PAKE-203475 format. One line per 4 residues: number of its first residue (from 1); for each residue z, x, y of N, C-alpha, C. Coordinates in steps of 0.02 Angstrom, whole numbers, plus 50000, padded with zeros to 5 digits. Last residue first. Layout:
! PAKE-203475
NUM> Z/X/Y/Z/X/Y/Z/X/Y ~ ...
! end
This chain:
! PAKE-203475
70> 49176/49680/47949/49113/49718/47938/49068/49700/47993 ~ 49290/49598/47983/49296/49655/47927/49233/49695/47930 ~ 49368/49541/48126/49309/49551/48093/49322/49609/48036 ~ 49490/49542/48195/49481/49501/48133/49414/49506/48104
66> 49466/49629/48306/49509/49642/48255/49502/49612/48190 ~ 49291/49652/48347/49361/49608/48350/49393/49630/48296 ~ 49220/49816/48362/49227/49745/48340/49296/49714/48353 ~ 49119/49934/48431/49191/49908/48436/49175/49832/48412
62> 48994/50019/48336/49009/49968/48388/49079/49940/48379 ~ 48997/50186/48306/49011/50124/48283/49029/50081/48335 ~ 48924/50341/48291/48945/50289/48339/48949/50219/48301 ~ 48963/50501/48222/48929/50432/48211/48965/50390/48260
58> 49016/50620/48232/48978/50608/48284/48940/50541/48276 ~ 49115/50650/48148/49057/50670/48127/49000/50658/48182 ~ 49231/50581/48195/49226/50660/48199/49160/50688/48181 ~ 49166/50438/48277/49204/50471/48231/49193/50552/48237
54> 49164/50339/48418/49131/50396/48390/49185/50431/48340 ~ 49144/50175/48458/49190/50225/48438/49146/50276/48405 ~ 49085/50085/48609/49071/50120/48540/49125/50168/48525 ~ 49061/49952/48715/49109/50006/48695/49083/50028/48620
50> 48999/49840/48758/48973/49903/48767/49000/49965/48747 ~ 49096/49736/48747/49034/49729/48710/48988/49798/48714 ~ 49187/49772/48843/49208/49779/48780/49145/49776/48727 ~ 49117/49728/48956/49137/49797/48956/49150/49811/48880
46> 49112/49592/48929/49047/49623/48940/49061/49704/48936 ~ 49251/49559/48933/49214/49553/48870/49147/49589/48876 ~ 49279/49585/49065/49313/49624/49010/49275/49623/48948 ~ 49205/49485/49121/49190/49549/49141/49224/49600/49092
42> 49262/49368/49068/49191/49379/49055/49179/49453/49075 ~ 49386/49379/49129/49381/49379/49055/49310/49402/49040 ~ 49350/49356/49265/49387/49419/49249/49375/49433/49168 ~ 49305/49229/49262/49261/49281/49281/49284/49356/49263
38> 49422/49163/49226/49362/49156/49185/49318/49211/49203 ~ 49509/49190/49325/49523/49216/49266/49465/49210/49222 ~ 49437/49130/49441/49454/49195/49443/49465/49224/49372 ~ 49450/48995/49402/49375/49019/49401/49390/49099/49407
34> 49586/48976/49394/49555/48962/49330/49479/48998/49338 ~ 49608/48983/49541/49638/49034/49492/49600/49039/49417 ~ 49537/48883/49584/49520/48945/49605/49548/48999/49555 ~ 49618/48775/49525/49548/48778/49513/49523/48854/49530
30> 49747/48796/49580/49732/48797/49512/49663/48808/49495 ~ 49714/48773/49713/49741/48841/49691/49725/48849/49623 ~ 49675/48643/49713/49625/48692/49736/49650/48766/49708 ~ 49800/48582/49674/49739/48576/49631/49690/48633/49646
26> 49876/48621/49782/49896/48638/49716/49840/48642/49670 ~ 49806/48544/49893/49809/48620/49892/49824/48654/49814 ~ 49839/48415/49841/49770/48439/49852/49765/48512/49850 ~ 49975/48419/49854/49954/48415/49782/49873/48435/49782
22> 50031/48553/49972/50015/48482/49960/49985/48475/49886 ~ 50147/48682/49945/50078/48660/49951/50073/48592/49939 ~ 50271/48779/50042/50249/48734/49987/50179/48719/50002 ~ 50301/48883/50132/50319/48815/50150/50297/48765/50094
18> 50299/49022/50079/50320/48999/50141/50353/48928/50149 ~ 50237/49014/49952/50293/49044/49957/50333/49027/50024 ~ 50116/48942/49990/50156/48917/49935/50227/48949/49945 ~ 50057/49032/50070/50082/48965/50103/50129/48931/50053
14> 50023/49132/49987/50065/49141/50040/50097/49078/50070 ~ 49934/49059/49899/49989/49092/49880/50042/49102/49930 ~ 49830/49031/49996/49867/48979/49962/49935/48999/49930 ~ 49789/49154/50030/49814/49110/50080/49856/49060/50044
10> 49741/49197/49904/49799/49237/49933/49823/49194/49990 ~ 49634/49112/49878/49688/49118/49836/49741/49148/49865 ~ 49555/49146/49995/49578/49083/49993/49645/49078/49943 ~ 49513/49278/49963/49562/49269/50028/49591/49203/50015
6> 49432/49240/49848/49487/49286/49845/49539/49277/49896 ~ 49337/49166/49923/49375/49135/49870/49437/49176/49857 ~ 49278/49269/50001/49305/49220/50029/49355/49173/49989 ~ 49225/49351/49905/49279/49385/49940/49315/49327/49976
2> 49177/49278/49746/49162/49284/49823/49228/49306/49855 ~ 49176/49366/49592/49205/49312/49635/49191/49326/49711
! end
């Protein structure tokens, strides 16, 4: 996420605590937060996609979702 968008999220959060936000600012804040969370989740997923578990014999197994059986 662009640094300017992160700064805007922080500005809106501070303004919200100080004096409150207009409806337009609340929508902007919600949109920016949703974008931030989506990017964060994508980054975590990409990291997990590259994780392997190594057993005591040195065999590597790709990390799977908990509900996947094989």
